[in-house]
N, C-alpha and C positions, 0 to 999 in steps of 0.2 A: 504493500498500499504505500502509495507516495503522496505528498501535500503539493500541490501547486502553488508556489510561492505569489504572493500579490503585491506588488511595487508599492514604496510607500507613497503616502499623500501628503504633499507638503502645504497644499490649500483645500479649503473646503470644498465639497463638491459644486458644482455649477446648480444655481436655483432653478426651478421650472417656473419663472416669473420674470417678468420686466419686458421690454422691447425683445424683438428677434435679433440673435446675435448668430455669428459665424459660427457652424457647428451645430447649430439648433435643429431639432428635428421638427417639421412643421407639417400638418395634415390638412390637405386642399380637398374642400368639397364642393362640388358642382352644383348647378341647379337640380339635377337629378337624385342628388344624394352619393353621388360615387366619390369615393375618398381616394385620394393618392396622398403617399408620405414620401417627403425629400427632405436630404439634409444639406442646409444652407452651405453654399459655398461661392465665395465672389468670383464674378465673372462665368459661372453656370448660369445654364437655362433648361427648363423643364419642358419637355415640348409632349403635346397631346394632340388628337385629330381636332381639337379646338384651338389651336394655336399655341404659341410658347408662352411662358413664364418666366421673366426674368427674376434669378436670384437676388440679386442687386436690389430691385425694387421692395422685396419683402425685409432684407435687413434694414434695421431700426425700426421697423413699423410696431405698433403695440399689438399684444396678443389679442387675437379676436377681429383681424381686421380684415377688409375685402381688396382684392387684386383682380384687375382685369387682363385678360389674356389679350395677345395681339388681334384674335378674331371678334373681341369685344364681350365675350362670355366672362361673367363675374365667380371668381371663387372666394369663398371662407376661408381665411387662415388661421387655424388655431393650434396648439400644441398638443399632440395627442396625448390623450389620459393613459395611464397603466393599463387599463381594459383593451385601451383600442391597441397599445401596444405590443400586448401579449397576443392577441389574435392577428396580428400581420408580421410578426417577428420569425426570423429564419427558425426551423424546428430541426430538431433530429428526433428525438421521442415526442410522443403526444403531450400538450401541456395539459396544466391544470386550470380550468376555466375560470377566469373571474369570479364567478359565482361560488365558486366551491374555494377559492383562496381567501374570499372574504368571510368565508363561514369559518375555515382554519383559523384565521386571524382573529376573530371576533368570539366563536366559541371557545377557542384554544387560550383567550386572552393573553397573548402575545403582546408584550409590554416593552416601553423604551428600556435599554439597557438589560433585555433579556439575554440568557445564553440560550442557544434554539440549536437543535442539531435536527437535519433533515436526510432522508434518504429515498429515492435516488434524484440526483439534480436535474436530469432529463434535460430541457432546454432551459432552464433558467426562471419561467413563469413564477412560480411561489416562491421561487429565491428571492425576486425583486419585492414582493409583496411582505416577505418577512425581512428583508433588511430597511424597507420603509418603516415597518412596525419596531424595529429594536432601536434604530437610529445609530449614530456613530459610537455610541457609548456600548452597545449591545456586542453580542458575538451570535454569527450564522454558520455553523458547519455544514457543508453540504458533502455528501459522498455520493461517486458514481463510478459503477463499474467500467464502462466502454470509456474509453478516451475520446473515441469521437464525439460523443455526446457531452463530456466535459469541456471540450474544446468550443462546442456550440453555447453551452450554458454561460461559459466564462466570456464570449464575445457578447451573447445579447446582455447578459447584466451590466457589463462595461458601457455598452452602447448606451442604454438606457439612463445610466447614472453621470455618462459623460467622463467613464476614467474608472480605476480599481475604487472598489467601496473599501473603507479601512476596516469593518465591522465582516467582511467576508472572510472565509477560508474554506476554500477547494480541496478535497481529499480525493485522491483517486484510487478507489479499493472498494472492497466489501466492508458495509457497513459493520457485519457481524464481530469484525477485527477491531472496532472502535475502544480505544482505552482511556480516551478522556472522559472525565466524570463532571458532577456537577450542572447537571442541563436543568433547566425550569421546563422546557417544551421540547418533544421530541415528537416528529413528523415523521411516518413511513408511507412513502407511495412506492411498494413492492408486490411483487407476486405472490409471496407467502411471507407477511410480515409476522406472523405468529411464530416462525421460526427465530426471529430476532429478539423475541421478548426477554430472553437471558440476559442480552445485552441493554436493553431498555431498563430492565430493573436495575441493573449495574450503574446506569449511568444517569438516572433521572434523581433529582432530588426529591425527599418526601413531601407530597400535598402538590408535585408537579403533575403536569397535563401531557398523557399521550392521545395522539389522534393518528389513526388508520385510514389510508385512504386505499378502496379496492374496488374493484368493477362489477363483480358478480356476486351473487347472492351464496353461493357455495362459499367464497372468499369470506363473505360477511359472517357466516355461520361459524366457519372455521377460528375467525379471529374472536369472534364474542365468547364462544365456550372455552377457547384458550386462556382468556383473561380471566373467566369465572373458575377454570378448575387450579390455575396458578396460585391463587389468593393472592391479598397484598393489595388490591386493585378495590376501587369503588363499583358499584354494578356498571357495567358497560351500557353506553349508549349509542344508538345506530339510528342515521338518520341518512335523507338525501335532498336536496332543495331543486325546484322547479321554477324557473322564470318564464312568465308570461308577458308579453307588452300588450298595451292596450290600444286600440285604435280610438281616436277622439277628434271628432269634427262635427262642430256644432251639435246636434241634437243626435247625431250618429255616434253613440259611445258602445263598443262593443271588443270582446277580446279578439287579438290580433289571429290570423290564420296560421301563423308559425310561432314558436316558442321553443326555449331551450330546455328541453325535459331531462330525462335522466342520464347523466355522465358519469355518475360516481357515488358510493356509497361511502359514508364518514361515521368511524367507530371512534368514542373518546371515552377515558377513564382517567383516575388520577389515583396517584402511586400513594399508598400508606406506608405509615411510620412501620420501621423495621420491627417484626414479629406480630404485627398488629393484622387482625382479619376482620372484614367487615360482618356486622349481623348479616345472617343469611337473609336474602328476601324473600317475604312471603308470596309465594306463587300457586296459583291452581293447577291441580296434575295436566301436563302437558303431552298429547301423543307425538308432538313434534320432538320434543326432550326424549321421550321412551326411544322413538324411531334412532334419532342420533345416537344415543347411548348403544343399542342393537348394532348399528353399522359402524361402530366404532369396535366393539366387541369381535364383530367379526372379521374386520380389517388387521386387527392384532392377531386372532387365531391364524388366519391365512398366512401373515407376516412371520408368526411361528412355525408353521408348517414348512415354509419355503428355506428357513435357516436349520431345519432338521437334515443330519445328513442320510442320503438314500440308503436302503438297505443292499446289500449286496445280493446278485443273482445267485441262485444255486447251481442252474446251469445255463447254457448259451441260450439266445432267442433262438439259433436256427434248430438247435435240438428240441427247444419246447414245441415249435411251430410244427416239427415233423411229428412229434408223439401225440399232438393233440387229437383227439378224436373228432372234431368237429373239421379238421383239415382231411382228416382220413375219408371221412363221409365224403367230401365235396370233391374228392380225387376221382369216385366211381359214379359215372353219368347216370342220372336217373331218367325213366323214359317219362315224360308227361302224360298224365292220366288220361288228359283229353284226346290224346291220339286214338286209343281203342275208341273213345265215344264218337269220334267223326268217322273212323271206318266201319264200324257197327252198322250202319245205315246202307252203306255201297256193299256189304257181302250180302245184305236182304237183299238189295236189286239183282244180284247175280242168282239167285235161286230160283229154279224153274215155277211158274206159276200154276203148271197142271191143266192147262188149258189146250 
């Protein structure tokens, strides 16, 4: 496992405010609502089928200005929000959508100065939200297995913040090997997060919040039951968020035809003090819980059978097949019973009728 060094930052990161400056990202929106994102460079121009826009005409304008292309088309110029940037930035892995990132930051209570661990880093979408929340006095440690994803994440994070963030530490390796402790919050976006719970328990402070991000119901079930079985955690909470826009035009107010529905499930729990077990939660008998226990017992039995050494054969397979009575009988061809039955009417036709 390697840690990708972050260059030291001698000056504060550029603020996302004030007039447009060289190097700023600007989002241009045309009259039909189509958006284009550009990075301002002196002497450059942005060309569309509706004409060209000079970068020099944008530099120095206040945020929220309108600029006209050479064709006369007006474009609204704004700095992109984090949610806009995440949906348009280069991707390696699938990003965590803004609606889920907002839930993680809010429900995980990520505060300024917090020490946060996340895995995997993916394309850096959640990393940007976590860095915004902890500020320059906090720490965000991001683990990523794949080198190519780590490179994309670093480029996206530095492009959004305008340079290396002083609170970010990018580690290239398996989060299960993490040796750092004292984390206030841990967020795992992994295929099998329940396999890393031992590391989570070792690294998270008492009272700290753990959040798992999983895509399917089998993953959701495994993670929740693993937290319950290990003990030392509050009762896990599982949920998802659905976002639906509304169309509002005068008296025509109705839900939009499209929405952002299921993207993933979130599971959260808080770590208890060492040696403490939460009082058992009272629940009604559940067939689902019984089925899960039976399935787990069956899988354990099958795994035990696979681990048992196979018994040696008393004789070779060829000898067993040769002496088998079933094989011996099959070697003697048997006449089908229906042959005589079909030939019997023909024999009767050959007998003289006596006429």
